[in-house]
C-alpha positions, 0 to 999 in steps of 0.5 A: 500500500505504502508503494502504491502511495508513493507512486500516485503521489508523483501525480496531480489528480483532480477529482470530478463528478460524473453521474453513473448513467454517463459513466458506462465503461466504469459500470462494466468493471465495478458491477459484475452481472452475477452479483445483481439481484434476480427477481423470480417468476412465480409462474416458472416455480414448479414441484419437483417431488412430494413425499408422503409419510406413511406408517405400517400400523394400519397395514398390521391391524388389517393383517391381524383380523385374519387371526381373530375369530370375532374380527373375521365374522364382523368383516364378513358381516360388515361387508355385505349386511343381511339377516342371513350373514347376521345369523352367522354371527356368534350370539355375543356379536349380534347385538352390537353387529350394527355398530361396525362397518368396513372401509378400505379393509379396515373394521370400524366402530361408532358407538352411536350415530354420528359418533367418531368412527374408530378402528377396531383393533383386533385381539393381538397383545403385541399390536395393542401394546404398539398402540399404547406406546404411540398414545402413552410412551411416545414423546408426543403423548407425554406420558399422560394419566389413565383418563387422558390416556383413554380419551387419547386413544379412543379417538381413533382405536376400539377393542374390548374392555379398553378402559380396563386395559388402559388402566392396567397398562398405566398403572403398571408402567415403570417410568410413570411409577417413578415420575408421577406423585402418589395419591396419598403420601400420609397413613394414619397417625400412630401416636405414641404411648402417654408417660405417666410421670415427668421425665419418664420420656423425652424427645431431642433435636437440633435446630441449625441455620442460626447466625454465628454467635461469639463462639461460632455456634450456629444451632441449638439442641432441644430437649423436651419432656413428653410429660410436662412439656418442659424445655431445655435449650443450649447453643451448639456449633454446626460440627457438634459431635455424638460425644458432645451431644451426649454430655450435654444430655448428661449435663442438662437432663440426666443431672437435673431429672434422672435417666429417662425410660424412653428417648425419642430423637430425631434421626440425626447423625449425632443420634444414630452414632454408635457411641450414642447408642452404646451410652443408652444401651449401657444406661438401660434406656430405650432409644426409639429413633424416629423414621427417616424423613417423617418429622411427625414422628417427633412432632412435639420437638418439632413444635418447639423448634417453630416456637423457639424460632418465633421468640428468638426472632422477637428477642433479636432487637434486644440481644447482640447475640442470639445465644444470650437470650436462650435462657429467657427464651427457655424460661418463657416456653417453660412458664407458659400454659401448654395447650395439651396439658392445660398448665405451665411446665414449671408447674407440673414439674414442681407444683409451683410457679417460678417467682418473677421480678415484678413479684420481688417482696411480696408473699404469694402462695407457691402451690396456687394456680397452674392452670390456664387464666381464660376459662372461655378458651380451654374449659376442659383442660383446666384441672377441677380445683374445687374437686382437688380442694374437697378431696383435700379437705376430707383427707386432711379431716381423716389424718387428724381423726387417725393422729388423735386416736394415735396420740390417746393410745400412745399416752395410755401406753405409757403407764405412770410415765406418761405424765412426764412423756405427755407434754414433750410428745404432745408438743412434737404432735403440735409442732408436726401437724401443720407440716404433716398437713401441708406435706399431704396436701402437696401430694394430694395436689401433686397426684391430682395434677399428674392424674389430669395431665395424663387425661389431658395428653391422652385427650389431646393426643386422641384429638390430634389423631382424629383431626390429622386422620381426617385431613388428607391421611388416605394412605392405607397401603400394607406391604408384605415381607418380599414385596417390591415398592418404590421409595420417594426421592424427596429429601434424599441425597442426590447422588442416590437418586439420579445421574441428572446434574439438576435436581429438578429432572430427577425422578420422584420415586426409585426402585423397586426395593424389596421389603424386609421387615415392617415396624408399624407404619415403617418398613426396612427395604433392601437398599444397596450399601452404595446409596449410604441410606438408612433402610427404614422408611415411613409408609408415606415415602413408599409406592406400591 
């Protein structure tokens, strides 16, 4: 380029404009004819070839008529309908022979006049399976359900007992079983046994996902008494181990209340660890593990977790660290009337209310109250204090009567020494009577509250079961040992479900797996060890 510029620089050019219509020679050089835009003539466009798609399905239907006796008789009659050919039909074909006709070798069926005319499919299993594939399995069909498949199929084809055939096919199709949801997932509720005293049965769980506090703790371990509904809370780090959890249990539950007879923990790795189970085996405590992915087993603790979250949210503006308000949250929960018992957990445990800051310096009875203060809301959940008081009065009178008789007999048995021993004995009796009366009153009230709480919990459990069973719990499936079931993939780790990169494309169910054992509404399955899953699942997670 530089060389040409140097060459033309030796010349003195003068540029003059010349219209294109006058610059004919230049047009021949700059405007090539093969670059000119051509206008097609519509009259000269012709069709060189026509392709007509075809399928061998219709030909296969015609060929299959030869192997179906009923189809051959109907073809013969419909080709030349007459009384003579009608009499040759089998008895079960005569009543509906008028619904058939023949067109180009195909036997057609019409339920009513002017209805959709459908092709009759002979009794050929492979042929019907091929048609079902086109109307259910093919990508253009989209694996519809039973009703939609039947409507789609009956647009074009007909055979006897077609709806039953479609129902059986769709129900047994493996892909649909894996990806379609189950009609009912929840089985009838099976309630846990009602304890007879405080801290006889407890439940425990973890709440994680909280912001880190000053000690980098992001969770809370929750212990709940099944009887009194008392709660104990402690902040824990996300990497808390089974050994640390056991120490928290000893420090927060065992140290204050002794060893419970039954414990219902969530199916958490910290509870299912071998060390944790060995601890309870040595201590003689039954560890009733909840079913995998079934939080309703430990619904009490799940409810406390929800309340705890609300309380911590309410305290968030008052504390720098959420862990600082855990003691206040625990106190507030234990000092609130529980809906199931009608009493506060503090009162059920100790027959007294804790002293509040607002009541400092005032003399109050430690045995009063304990029930709900709103009679209109929960009249059935309050202890009958009049009945308890009447029982206490009668028992106190009987106790005083026995004391008087004992004092008289004791005095007469002293003989001559009675004059010396009498005053001392009488003085002790006078001093002991108020204490004995208060002790009996406390014991009787304690027994009355325990009995009332037992009845209230039992009534609450029955009411909750009735309400739960009436709302969406229609799963009545029962599986025998050795039967095959599908397992729901919800909440399962991705590596155990599918090779798809996106979980949205994973099937709803995997399997089938063999049932090994039944535990009430839970079943133990023969799960491959490579899936790294606990083998016991709630019946709502299974599908026949």
